Structures are given as C-alpha cells and as structure tokens.
N, C-alpha and C positions, 0 to 999 in steps of 0.2 A: 218481257221485262229485262232479261239478261242481254238480249240482242240490243235493246235501246241503251243499256249501260255500256256495253262494248262499243257501241257507236260513239257515245259521248266521250269515252276514254280515248278512242282512236282520234277523234276530232281534236281533243285536248293535246294529245301527243303531237299531232301534225302541226297544230297552231304553235305549240311551244318550239318545235323544231324549226319552223319557218322564221319565228322571231329570232331564235338563236343564230340562224344563218344570216339573216339581215343585219343583225348587230355585229356579227363577226366580219362580214364584208365591209360594213361601214367603218370598222375600226382598223382594218388592215393597213390603209395608208399611214396611220399613226403608229401602228405597232410593228411595221416592217423593220427588219434588222438592217442597220446601216453600215455594219462591218467595222465598228470601232468601239472602244470602251474608254471610260474616263477614270482618272485617278483622283479621288477626292481627298481634300485636306482632312486630317483627323479632327480638327476643331473648326466648327462653322463660324460664320460671322455672328457677332453679338450686338443686339440693338442697344445703342446708348441713349438716343432721344429721337422722337418723331413728333411732328406737328402737322395739323391739317391746314390746307391752303384752299382758297376759294376757286382757283383755276390752275391749269397746268403750268408748271415752271420747268425751266431748263437751266442747268448749271452754266454760268458764265465765267467762273473761275473761283479760286479760293486760296487762302493762305492760312497760317496758324492762328490768325485772329479774326478774319472776316471772310464770309461767303457771299458770292454774288450770283444772282439768278435773273434770267429774263423770261418773259412770257411770249405769247403769240402776238403781242402788241409791241412794236418796235420803239415806242415813244418813252419807255422807261425801263429801268432795271431796279431790282430789289436787292437789299443787302441786310445782313444780320451777323451777329457774332457766332462763334462756333458752338455755342450752347443753344442756338435757335430760339433766343429769348424774345426778339422783337424784329419784325420785318419793316424796313423803311425804304422809301422810294427815292430814286434820282430821276428827274425828268430829262429826257433827251429831246432837244428842240428840232424834231424832224416831222412834226405834225403834217406839214404840207406834202410830205412824201409818203405818208402812211399807206395809202392805197397801192402804191407801187411796191413798197417794201414787203408788205405782208405775204406776197406770193413766194418769197424765198429770202430768208435772212438768218443770220446767227450773230450773237453778240459775245465778244470776249473782253474782259476787263483786265488790264494790266495797270493797276492804279499808279498814278492818277489819270491815266489815259484809258479811254473806252473805245473799242473798235467795233463798228457795226458793219458786218460783211453783207453788203447789199448785192446779192448774187445776180439779180435780174435788172439792175440799173447800172451795171458796169462801174461800180464805185466801191471804195472802202471809205466809210464815213467815220471820221475821228472826232472824239469829243473829250476835251480836257475837263475833268470833273471839278478841279479846283478853280480854274480860270473861266469855266463855263464858255469855252471857245469851241466852235464847230468848224471843221475843215473837211475837204473832200480829196480823195486820191483816185484819179481816173485809172481804171484797169484796162481800158481800150475795148475789152470784150466782156460779155457775161461770163460768169464762172460758177463752179459748183462746190468748191472747197477752198479754204484758205487757212494758213497758219503764219504767225509772225516768228521769224527766227532771230531777229535782232531789232534794234531801234529803227533801222531804216530799210529793212528788207522783209518781204513777204514771199512765201511760195504759194502759188495758186494752181488750181486745176481748172483751166478755162477753155472756152470755145475758140477755136482758131479762125472761125468764119468759113471753113470749108465743110459744108454739109453738117454732119453730126460729129465731126472730128474734135477731140479734145486733146490737150497736152498739159504737162506741168510747165510752169514758168517761174522765173525769179523776178520780182518787181522791186526796183530801187526807188524809194519814195523821194529821195533827194533830187534825182535826175528824171524820174518818170520812165526810165528805160526798162524794157521787158526783154529778158533773155529766155527763149524757149528751150526745152529739153527735147531735142529731136528724136532721141532714142526712146523716149517714153510716151510717144504719141499713140493714139488708138483710133481706129477707123469707125468705131461705133461706141454707143454708150453702155454696152453690157458690162463695162468695167466700173459701174457705179460703186461708190464706197466712201470710206472716211479717211481723210488725210490727217496724220498725227505727226508731232515733232517731239523728239526726245532731246532736251537741252543738254543733258549729261553727256551724251555721245554724239551730239550734233548730227543726228540721223533722223530721216523721215521714214514713215511707214504708211502705205496705202492699203487699208484692209478692204478687200473686195466684198461687197454685199452678197453676190450671187455665186460665188465659188469659194474654194478653200485656199485661195492664193492671197498672200500678203507681199506686196512689192516693197522692197527696202532699197533706199538710195540715200546718198549724202547730199549736202547742200550744193555741191558742184554737179549734181545729177549723175554721179557715177553709180551704176547699179551694183548692189550687193546681192549675195545669194538670196533667191526667193524663199520665203517662209510659207509653209503649208499648214493650215489648221488640221486638226486630227480627224475631222470627218472625211468622207470619201467623195464629196461632191466636187468634181474637178471641172465641170462644164458650167458655163453661165446659163442661168435659167430665166433670162429676160431678153426682150428686144424692145426697141424704142421706135416711136413714130413722131413725126414733126407735123405741125409746128404751131406755136402760139407766138404772136408778135409781142415783144416786151419793150421796155424803155431802151433808148439808145439805138433803135433800129436793129437790135440783135434778136436772135431767135431763141426762145426757150423751148426745150424738148421735153416731152412728157413720156412716161413709160407706157408701153402697150404690150399685149400678149399675156401669157400666164407666168406669174412670178413664183419663185420659190426662194425667199430670202434665207441665206445661210447664216451670215454674220450680221447681227443687227447693230448694236452699239459697241464702241471700242474706245479704249484709252491707252496711253503709254505713260509710264512713270518709272524713272530710275532704271532704265534698261529692260523693263518688262512690258509686254503687250497684254492687255486685258480685253478679251473678246466675249461679248454676250452672244453666244451661239443659240440658234433656234432649233437645232437638230438634236434629237434624243439619241443618246448612246445606247448600245446593246445592254449595258449593265444598269440602266435606269428604269424606273417604273413610271407608268402614266400618272399614278397618284402623286408621286414626288414632283413630277413636271408640272402638274396642275397647280400646285401651290408655291412653286419656286421657279426661278429662272437661273440658268447656269452661266458662270463666268469661267472661261478657259484662260490659263496664264501661260505665256511663252517668253522665252528669252529673245530679246530683240536682235542680237547679233548672230547667235548660233541658230536661231529658229527652233530650238528644242522645246518641246512641250514640258511644262513643269508640273502643273496640277490644275484642279478645278475646285470651285466652291459654289454654293448656292446663295442666292439673294431671295429672301421670302417675298412673295407677291402679296402686298397688302390689299385685301378685298378683291383679290384676283386681277388686279390692274397691272398692265404691262408697264415696263419702265419707260420714262421719258428721257432720262439721262443718268449717268453715274460718273463719279470721279474718285480716283485713288490718290491719297496724299499721306505719305508715311504709313501709319497703321490705321488710318481713318478712311472709311468709305462713305461718300455722300451719295444719296440716291433720291431721285424725284420720280413721282408717277403722276397720275391724273389729279390726285387730291391730297398729296402729302409730300413732305420733305423729311428724310430720315438720315440719321448718322449711325453707322455701325463701326464696331471694332473689327479690324481685319483678322483673319485666322492667324 
C-alpha cells in the first residue's frame, strides 16, 4: 500500500515538474529581458467616451470639431463630432477602382479636400467634398507611404523601379515633377515603416517597423540626427520577396521570412513622436501587457525619450490606429472608437 502511494506521489511530482518546465520554456521568449526600462507617466489616460462600431475603422484626421475615419472599403469615409454622437458617411466615387484599391490604400482628410493614397495604382486620388469633384495625381510609381506638406506638395516613399529599391521623393502637384532624395535610398524593403510630418517644425520622421531607428529629415531631404527608440533591437527582423503584378505595370512586394515588429503604430504632434511599441520593457509585467498597449514618447528634434503611458486594450483587441491632438487621444480597434484624456 505504501509503495503504491509512493509511486503515485512520485508520478504526480514528475508530472507537475514536466508541466512546469514546459510552461517555463514556452514563456521564455515573452519573458526574456530586453535590456531597457520605461518611465511611466504618474497619471494614466482617462476614458472620455467610447462607442461600438460594426467593423474596423482607421483615423483619417480630426480637428477640434470633427473626426474622420475610413474603413477597409475605399468608397467612403465616416465623420462625427468629437462627442462621438453620430457617424455619418461621405461617398467617394471610386467604385470602379475598388478591387485595385483594397490591396493597399490610406485616406487623409484635409477638409474640404480628401486624399486617397492609392499605393498600388500609382496615384493620389483627390476628392473635394463640397464640390464633389474627383481628380487624379500620377505618382509615376507605386509607393508605400505619403504625407502632404503643403497645398501643392507631397512626400512619398516610393519604388524607383530598380528591383526592390525605394526612396523618398517630393511630388509637386502643379507640375507633376518628382524630386528624389538620393541620400535616403535603400536597397531592400527591410526599412518598412511609417512616414510622419510635423507641421510645427517642418520636419519628417520615418519610424522603422523592424528596428529601433527613426530617420529624421527636413522637407529639403537634409538628414537630421537619427533617433533611436529605447528598446535594444538594432537590426531589421524581416526580409522581402517579390513579386505580385499590380496596376500600372509596377511591382508590389510582399514580406517574407520571420518578422519581429518592434514599432507598430506611430504619430507625431507638436514636436513629439508617439510610438506604439510591441516590446516589453524589463520593468513591465505580462499581466499589464496583456490588458494594455504602450505608447513611448520622444522629442522629435533631440530624440530624447520623454515618458511612456498605457492605452487599455478593450476586449483584448489590438489597436487599428491612434491620434494625438492637444490633450485628446483618439483610438480605434476592431470594434470600437474611443476618446481619452491624455496624461
């Protein structure tokens, strides 16, 4: 009897030890120390209002009175007041191009003008909301990022036509002329990221998705000192493979290999860069990270790290987009739009 009891106890201990080891091994990639810590704001964000939406929305712009959103359908935008009281739609007459556009686009509203960045059809589609007038700006090549810096000028990150090479360029909409930034070219697509423009300082920032680099330059393509995010991931964690044929006889490249995205979403506002990092700091807990996503704040010109704060993940859903304006933070995820008071 005692021998059987000892056997059962031994088996139980071995089983428990095996489970513990397996769980420990499975959690190690998440719990690994990454060699950096964050400084968190004493006051977190405070929810002002949130509404449920039937499908994913992405922020298209906003001011003190009106917020604009687009979905994964390029034929309309939604708008509402800053109290999120009622969503209304504006139709964009691009129905005949819908199949081509859905593979890659973004919409930005600078009322009364709406700009549909049609990445894979080598065009910027302009729509005047008041006049209901549609026009097209030829970008000559497909592109992956675009920002408007004034009424007649856009900065693009576009394919040069030489294999997978991309470069930044300045597009003049009056003349159609494109001026490339030769010092900012790259021979591969590992530099995938988000292009931002800070109107206050007339400065652009390219936040790299797969490393801790933020490339800073002015509208004349003069490089400023590179900013580094506080994590320790200095190497790109992606490679790309070609190719899918897209409109305009250009090539759309898609990612291949093992990815490790470092910086997910990012925004710039009034000289500060806000980066939604996916890397856990050494002074954070898994429980905290499970229910929140972190925003790291940097000074645009000096590159100095300022602080971090959490955005709650509603229903555990990742963010689709976020926007900072004054002391207001607008956030969208798969099923909701929320407005928070900034720390």
